[in-house]
Residue, then its C-alpha position, 0 to 999 in steps of 0.5 A: m311663351e311664343n307668339g307674343i304671349r311671352a310679353l308677360s314673364w314671371q320673376p322670382g317673388g311672384k311679381v310680373h314685370p312689364p317689358s320695356n316696350p309698351f306696344r308689345l304689352l298691348a299686343a299681348l293683352s289683346l291676343l290673350s283677351t281674344f283667346l279667352t273670349g273664344c273659350a266658352s265658360p263651362s256654365e254657358p249652354l252649348e248649341r246641340k247638333p240636331v238628332v238625325a235618324q239613320k235613313i230607312s232602307d227597306l221601303r217597299a210598295v205593293q198595289t192592292g186594288n186601287d191602293v198602294v200599300l207602303h211598308f217600312t221599318l222605323p230606324t232605332e239608331t242615329v246617323d252616328r250609331r247612337p240609340l235613338d231615344q226621341p220619337l219620330s215623325i214621318e214624311i212620305y214623298r211621291g212622284i208619278g214616273a220612274p226615278g230619273a225618267e224624263s216623263g217623271t214628275h218631281i217627287a213631292l210631299l204626299a203626307t206627314i204622319p205626326t209622332a202622336e199618330l204613329d200607333q195608328y199605322a203600326s202593323q207587325g213591327q212595321i209602319r203601314y201606310v195606304d195611298a189611295l189612288n184616283a183616276e187622275d193618277f192614271l191619266g195620260h199613261d194609257d192605264i199603266a203608270g209608274i209611281s215612286y215613293c221615298i220616306r224621310t223621318r224627323a227627330s228634330a224640326k231642324r233637320a230630316s233624315d236622308s231619303s230612304n230607298v226609292a220604291y218604284l212600281q207600275i200601277r194599273p187601274a183595278f176593277q171597282p169593288i163588288a158591292d152586292l155579295q150575298a151568302q145563302l145557307t144550304p144543307s151542304a154549302i154556303l152559296l156565295s153570289w154577286t154581280p160581275a164587275v164591269k168597270t175600273l177606276t178610269g172607266s175601262t172595261p177589261p175582261v174579268a179573268s177570275y174571282r178570288i174568294y176569301r174567308g175569315e172566322l169570327t171568334p164567339s165574342a166577336a160574332g154580333n159585335a159591330e165594333a169588333p175588328e174584322p178577322p184576317l181573310a184567307r183565300i179559299g177558292e177561285t172561280e171564273s164565273p160569279g157564284f161559289p159554294d163553300a162546302q168546308f164549313e161547320f154549323g155554329r161557327s161565324y164566317v166573313y166572306s169577301v170576293r175580289s175581281i181579277a184582271g190579267s193573269g200570272s204575274e200580271a194579275l191584279e186584284s180589286s179591293d175587297s167586296n162588301l163583307v158578308t157575315i153568316t153564322p150557319r145554323d143546322t135547321f135541315p132535317p136528315a132524309a127519311p130512313t129507307g128499307l124498313v122491314l117488319v118481321l113477326v116473331p112467334k112466341q118462344a119459351e118465355t119470349a112473347t110474340h113480337f115484331a122485329l123492325s130493321w132498316a138501312i143505316s142513314p148515309e148522312t154523317d150527322v145522324a144521332g139516332y132514330n125513332v120508331y112510331r106505331t099506329e093502328q090507323a093507316g096513314g097515321t104516325g101514332e105514338r113513339l115507342n122508344s123513350q131514347l134515341l135508337l143508336t142502331p137501325a133495329f127495334r123490337d116491339m114487345n107490346v103487341q096484342p093478339g088480333r091487332r094490326y099495326f102500322y110502323t114508321v121510322t124517322a132519323v134525328d141529327r145532332s142538332g135535333n132536327e127530325s126527318p120525315v117519316s119513312e114509308a109505313v110497313a104493316g103487320s098483324v098479330p094472330a088471334e090467340n085461337q089461331 
């Protein structure tokens, strides 16, 4: 062998014969010892490289009211393309100003999300983090400031992942949320009312461009349950002045409303955060209008059909009317007794139980599907001739 290890040579018979020069022997033994100690024993533990996740590449930031909402997807592989089977913690960094701008500040650690708390931030397969802004974030920037974010993850305390893409956006102070939204039920709409917004987070008072109306619907099991999660809200309208009628509702369902103030317009429109949430379950307690056009006709006796009165009236224009009731009395101004045992589905009725020589007063009411009965119609009167007439 070369490099000095040839100082040990094998001879037949299996014996080792030392070389003639003892110094060569010492050098060879020293080199062999160094070589052997450099190779760890299979039983000795090797120091493992820390697991490092791939960097996040889909970080995005959106201003909502006076919050910046971050969305990103956690990696599933390590930097060497192996499946990531270790839980991660998250480090969120923030800096005021555009990346690399002279006026920008150094990006510093904003928050850490421990592994045990990740589930609290998970939303639809992504991580959602809300950075609540304060007035100081806008100071010195003429109410418009740039803000930058980046993310790192850790599968090991020894090394973090590379920084994510930088999410940069310009921020403006939004209107303070409306705090006195109210909802009132009318026969045709749920009327929303509120006090106009006037100030932003920094105290400035830009003009309100409009108000956007949002509505969500509670399931029957969630209605009245204070611990039930709030339903998702969808925009149902927009108005330039306080007050909005929601005519697209159904009695018996439960709705949640919110209003957001808008500053600016077009692509620069900035919504405030949600107002106080108002929940309402509209119940139909509104009776329909009284029927009109009541007509009374005396029908003389014919063959086997006795003398009777035939009544008819105009069909109610209200869409939720289920039927009608007919009332008769012999006292002017009274209502009397109901003649029909079941609701009349059509606007017509024959009173076959009249007596000769009597005068009768008739009125009609309408009844809706919720059981609300209208006031009585205008009365009509008719007399039955005596038998000798």
